[in-house]
N, C-alpha and C positions, 0 to 999 in steps of 0.2 A: 242867732237872736241875741241882743244886747239887752241887759236888765239896768233899769234904772237905779235899782238899789241891790247892792250886792246880797247873795243869800248866805245865812249865817247857818253853819252846821250845828245840829242839836244831837246829844249823845245819849239822851234818855226820852226818845220820841213818844213813846207809849205811857209814860209816866211811872211806870214802875220797872226798876233797874233790871231784876232778873228776866222779866219778859221782853224788854229791850234786846238783852244779851242773846236769848234763845232766837228770836227773829233775826238779829244780826249775823248770827251763826248759820242760818239756813243755806246760804250759797255752799259754804264749805260743806255742810253735813250732805248736801245733794251731790256734791262733786266726788267726795270721798266715797259716800254709800255707793254710787253708781260705779265707781271704780273697784270698789271691794265686791261688787255683785258680778264683775266681769265684764261690764260694758266697756266699749273702744273709748280711748281717751279723748277724741274730738268730740264724740257725743257728750261725755261726761262733762267735758269743759263748757260746750255749747250751753247744756242745761244748767250748768252752775252760774254761767254769765246771765241767762235770762231770770234766774232766780235772784241775782244780785241786783238787777235792773228793777224788779219787781219790788224788793225790799228798799232800795233807794227811793223809788217814786211813791210807794204806798206807805211804807212806815216811816221813812225819814222825812217825806213830803219834799223830797229833791224835784225841781221842775223838770219834766220830762225831756225837753230838748236838752238841758244840762247834763242829765244822765246818759243821754246818748251820745253826746259829745265827749264825756269822760270815757265810756266804753270806746269810741271810734279813736281816741287819742292813744289809749292803751293798746289797741289793735294795732295801729300805724306803728308805734314803737316796737311791739313784737315782731313785726315783719321787717322793720330797719330802725336800729342796727343789729338786733338780735337773730333774726331769721336769717339776715344776709351772712352774718358769720357762720351759721349752721349750713346754708346752702354751699358757700364757697368751699369749706372745709370738707364737707362731703363730697363735693365735685372733684376736688384736687385728689382725695382718696381713690374716687373711682377711675380717675385717669390714670393712675398709678396701676391699678389693678388691670385695666384695659390693656394696657401696654405688656402686663406681664411681668414688669419689675417688682412689683409687690411680692411675687413668690421668691424672688431673689432676696430681697429684705428679710422675708421669714426665714429662709434658708440661712443667711448670714448670722442670723441670731442662733438659730437652733443647733447650729454645727460648733459651737463654741466649746461644749463639754459633753462627755456621755453621762455624768453624773446627774440623776433624776432632780436633786435638790438645786444643783446650779441651774439645770433647765428651768425649773420652777422659778427661780430668782429671776433669771434673763427674761423669761416670757411673760410669766404671769404678772410680776412687778415691774421690772424696767421698761419692757416693751409694751406692757400695758398701759403705763403710765405715758408714755410717749403717743400711744393711740388715742387715749383719753384727750390729750391735749390737741391732737390733729383731728379727730373726727368727733369723738364723744358719743353720747346717746346710744349706749349698747353697743357699739361697735369693738371697744376693747376686750369685752368679755366675750364676744363672739368669737373674734379673730384668735384671740390668745387662747381660748378652750380648744379651737379647731387645731392650732397648730401642735398643744400639748395631746392631743388625741392622735394625731398624726405621727407623734413622737412615741405612741405607745401606751399612753396615760388612760386610763380608764374613763369612760365619759363622764359619770358623775363626779369623780375625783377631779378631773380636769376643769369642769364647770366650777366646783366649789373652791379650786386654788385661783382660778381665774377673777371670781367673784370676791375672793378674800384680798388678792392682789391689787384689786382697783378699788380700794378703800380711800385712802388719804388722797388720790389725785382727783377724786370726783370733785371735791369743793371748788377746784378751779376749772374743772370741765373742758370743753373744747374750746381752747383760745379764750378763757376768761368768762364764757357766757354766764355760768351762773352767778358770778361776782357782778357782771355789768346788769343782769336782771335784778339782783337784790339792791344795788345801789341806784337804779331808777325807782323802784318802790318805795324805797326807804328814805330817798333824797341825801344819801350819804355818799362821799367821795369814794369811788371804787378803789383808788389807791389806798386810802385808809382801812377799807374792808379787806382788801388783799393782803396788807401788812398783817393786821390782826390774825387772818386766817393762816398765814405763813408761819407766824410765830408759834400759834397752836399747833398745827399740824406737823412740826418739825419734828416733835416728840414722837408721835404717832408713826412717823415715816421710818423712824429707828427701830419701832417695835414691831411693826407688820412684817418685814422680811423674816425676822426670828420666829414669828408666829406662823408664818407659811411653812416655814422648814420644820418646826417642832409639829405641826399638825399632821405632815406627811411621812416623818421619819421618827419622831419620837424625841426625847432628850439625848440620846445617844447620837442621834443623828444630827441633832443641832450642834452638839459638841464638836463632832468631826468636820463641822462645816463652818464655824462661827467666822474665821476670818473673812470668807466671802460675804457672809451676812451682814458683817459689820460694813465692809467697803460697799456693798449694794445699798444699805438703808442709809448709811453715813453719807455718802456721796450724794444720794438724792434728797436727803434731808437738808443738807447745806445748800445746795442748788436751789431747791424749793425756797428755803429762808431768803438767801441773797436776792434771787429774782424778784421775789413776791415785795420785799421791803425795798429793793433801789431801782426797779425797773417797771413793775406793774404785773397784774394778775395774767395777762395774755399769754406770756410763754413759759409759765411756771412749769406746766406738765411737759412741753415740748422739749425744754432744754434740761429739765430734770430727768425726764425718761431717756433722752439722748445721753447726757452726761453720765448717769449711772450705768448705762450699756457699754459706752465706751472705756470708762474707768475700771468697771468689773472685768472686761474682756481683756484689758491690758494688765489686770491685776492675775488673771488666769494664765496668764503667758509666764508669770513668775512662781505661782503656786497653785496646785491642784490638791483636792483632797487626798488623805493618805490611802483611804479605800473609797473605790467607785461604789456609790450606793445605788442600788436597782430595786425594782419591784420583784417579788417573788416570781419566778416563771419567765424573767426578761432572759433573752438570749445573750450571747457574750457580746454581741456587737450593740447591746442596750437598747435596741428598740427594733420594731417591725418597720418603723419608719426609716427609709434608706437616706441617710445624711449624705448630701453632695455639697462638699464645701465648695463655696464659689471662690472665682479667682478674685485677688484684690480689685483688679480694674473693673469686673462685673458689680462689686460691691460700692465702690465709688460711684459708677454709673447710676445704681438703682438708688441710691440713698440722696442722690443730689436733688431731687425736688423737695425733699424734707430739709435739707440744709438750705436751700433758696427760700421755703417758707419761714424758717426761723430768722432768716438775716431780715427779710421784708417786715415780718412783724415786729422785731426788734426794732428796725429802723422807724416804723409807723408809731411805736410807743415811745418814741425818744421824743420830750418835750419840745425842743427847739425846731425839730423837723415838723411835728405836728402842728406847731404854730405856723411854720411856712406853709404847710398844705391848707392851713384855715384861712389864709389871707395875710396873716402877721398882725398880731395885736399892736406891737410898738413900731414896727416898720412894714407898713403895708405894701403888699405885691400885687403883681395882676391877677391874683386868684381871690381878691377880697371881693366879697359879694356875689361870687361864681361858684367856690367850692363849699360853702355853707349857706343853706338858704334857711330861713326861720319864717315860720308862720305861727302867729298867735291863734290859738285854738277858739273858733268862735263859739259863743255862748258860755265858754268855760274860762277864758283869760279874764282876770281881774273881776270874776263874777261871784267868787267864793270867799267866805270869811270863816277861818278856822276859830276855835276857841282852844285856849291852851291852859295847861296848870298854872296857876298864880303862885309864884314863888313867896310871894309876902303872906299868902293865907293859905296853908296846906289843905287839899281837899276842895279848894274853890278853884274855878274855872273863870278865864276873862276871854273875850275877843282879840284876835291877833291885830296888831297894829294897821296891817293894811291887807287888801284882797290878794289872793294866790296869783302869782305871774305863771300863766301856763302857755308855754310857746313850744312847738315841736320843730326839732332842729334836724335837718337834713344834711349831714356833713358827709356827702357820698365820697369825697377824695379821701378825708382822713380816716374814715371808717376802718376798724380793722379787718371787716370783711373784704374790703378793696384790695388790702395788702394781700390777703389770701387768694383772691381772684387774680391778681397779677402774678402771684407765684403759680398758680394754675396755668396761666398763659406761658410763662417761662418753662414749667415743667413739660407743657405740650410741645414747645420747640426742641426742649432737650431731648424727650422722648420720641420726636419726629411723629407726632400726631398730626394729621392734616386738619385744615379748617373745616371740613365737612365732618370730620369725626369728632373735633372738638366740640361743634355745635350740637350734634346728635346726642353726645354724651351730656352736656348741659341740659338739654331738654329731658332727657332720661333722668337725670338726678332731680331736676324739678318735679317730675312726676314721683319719683320715688319718696320725696320729703314732703309732698303736699299735704299729708295728714299732718305730721309733725309740725309744720309751719301753721297751720289752720289751729293746732292745740295751742302752740306759744301765742299765736294772737289772741285767742279766746282767752287764755290764763292771764295774759296782761291786761285785756279789757275788763275782766271781772277783777284784778286787783285794783284798778284804776277807779272802776266805778265804787268799789267799797272805801277805797281811800277818799275821794272826792265827796261820798256820801255822809262820811263819818262813821259808816258801820265798823270799821278796824278800831276806832277808838273805843266804841261802845262794847266790842269784843274784850278790848284789853283791861276793862274794868273787872273782867272774871279773874284774870290772872294777877292783877295788882294785889287781890287779897290773900294770895300765897305769899306776899312780903319777901323777906330776904331768901326765902328758899325757892324763890323764882329761878335763880341759876340753875338748879337741879331740875326744874319742869321745862326750861327752854329747850335742851336739847334732845328732850323726849318728843317735843312738838316736831322739831326738824325730823327727828328719825320717822315720826308717824307719817309726815307728809311725803317723805321719799319712799316710804314701804308702800303708800297707797298710790301715789301718782307715778312712781318709777323714774322721776327724773329729780335731781338736785335743783335744776332751773325752776321746775315747776314748783317745787317746795318752797324754794326761796320766795317766789313771786306770790306763793298763796298767804305764807306766814312771815315774810320778811318785815313788812311794816307793823303788822301787828306786835312782833318781838320789840321793834324799835320803839314804838309808843308806850308799852309797857314799860320797858326799862327805864324810859324819861320819866315816867309817872311815879316809878319807884325811885328815882334819883341815882340810879346803877351807872 
């Protein structure tokens, strides 16, 4: 549907600011309320989306074809490229599990030291960060906790350590998925978002390994293990900072986790704790779990799919190579017009005019200079998910997985993640409907009244989103643009 006159967003549609704010917040209240009551995420996201459409059409008087187009645009972006990253990453992980080589990966990590503190650093922090980058979405906590339990850790203890260790890596998630989602809903360059996240999180990455060891062994245990803590946290923080600032958000966790694993493993050849710290009741061999140190050849063979993943994602993130895959901006190649397909979104493209804070008159608003350009881009070749899928193909060849088993595993993976993909699509649809209806700007009015205290409230809002949705990506989609608009209005 094409409109002769662009629709202009209205941020106080009900004529009373607080009432407009309360109505604009209904989709988030419905979503978080259902999640808090124990409803499944896809159902909660679907109800939240339906509420957002109702608010957009009935309260903000957004034309219904435009509201549906905004939801469809968000859902399409949720499936590609974000859902494609998730599907490809989980597929690669399950290929390695199917081949049995992931057990070798786990044993290669667990066999490096009998000291419980070192095991927690290696598995809950370093290996957990690697898994967060490779698969994300709960996988690192589940696998890290299972390995720790296998080594003799108590179940509750293992789960707590795995959750704590998987703190600073979550911001970058599975190959930068949370950053990509935040960039889309806020219209901020993902490189800039990743750079700022990397600068802030490097400090926490230094602290968390120490906190992990202190929590399980106290101050005395931390003092007896401080060199390993510094090497583990310092190597991860340094790699996290360098990769996020000079390459991009995709490989921060994969390279950071692998790097800290390798560096700490090498350090343990030169240094070991003076006293091997164990839990009360541990036997002399330090665990009921029987450590079978794999041979170097087995370790190399098992880790090769993940090395291939890192290499391909690194290459796909390189600007000059990405430009080639996209058909070449300055030097067009045969991929021009083939590898990147663009479609203006019907009923949405150049049909909406936002109003913006007037810098000349504080508190006043003015219409934007031109309508929004809304174009869906399908960059099937240069997408990060494609690099991961190619790594999965290479891994299948390396692990001698036949075409039949490869296809069956892919279909099984699609079935496994179907509800996760549906949730992501609904969350992005909700976010886009809220953004294009102007409801996010209406909500931001409530937070602007916090003034200079807003930087204190902003992380609390993020924590609330993650606690209730269980996903950093979902929290970014839910509150990302709200935070962005509020900060702009406050001049931060």
